[in-house]
C-alpha angles and dihedrals in degrees: 000000000000122000124187121208120197110191124199123179113225094068097046111127098251099042111112106164145344093288085080093051106046108342135081110014090227092059093042089056090049090051091058090052092048090048092053091047093053090046092051091050089053094045090050090054093047093057094041088054092052107271115154095187130032123184118193118199116203092221109171120102110317093356096248102108101111136074102223089213088068094055123095104263093223088072127067119226129219114202138170129021122354122218112281111286094006117121100178111031111207095003090133112119095017117145092211146355126225119200103207124190098007129163135211123269124272113288097025106147114241095001120142113250091341117191143130112246095300121029093187094057112017124069099173142350130205128191112200090341094310118114108241141176134197094291094060097037094048089050088052092050092048089051088056086062091046092248119132122216105242102182143003126200128196142089125331092268092052091048092050090051093048092054092050092053109031124059115236095349122163108235112203109197108200096170143009119233129213099175144001086269103032138063142158108244131206120231105270097243089053093049093048091049091052093048090051093047095048090047093055094046092045092053095042088054096039094122088068089060120101134201117252108258115229124183111231138247083048127202121213115193119196126196110196125204114265117287094016107139109247118232117256108219134136093240095052119099112201112219097179139332093300106018129084136172132206127187127201147124097269126058089196089060093043089060092063112085 
């Protein structure tokens, strides 16, 4: 049984504000350790639940956040750039996807470090006229590879979003957010135990999981932040000075501009 873990950073259990993302070097280094600890708790749960192969994708920013020496050696780790237009390298044949350390979509009130893929460029995203963030879009992309999302971990807002988008998903809330820069954290040992427990339960009940249904051809609308140059492509429809739409038969391909 093959399980794929895609790990972001903002929703990792010990991350409390942007100092851990791109601020004080001391906190950035702590964030890398916290990320590895959450991942290892998840990996441990995967193998305890019967996985024979676990792939971990270092998915935050440029994909070089983790020291491979800190990751459970039973897993394999994908780091750095993915092939052009590929969100989940080597996901084919996986029995389930875990979205670990995720955050809520841009504009979610009270959500820690909320954004949608790129906070410096993207204001909002809609899939088939429904506002969407990374959780929903990544579930849609996984569904195109016939892989269901089994579990999502993050703050309370990310977990609420996951339940709204993904059928029968296990939502593992490791912190409660009050603001984009403030959250109530669990003690690390408790968060790690919860991640392991939810991972085991999610995998054991994986047959209850369903693929996210998307109507095709799908339309992805992107509203950029003000003054961001719009892409010039034949398949791009400009809605206004900072909003575009693209329509096609693959959400994964629509994300590439």
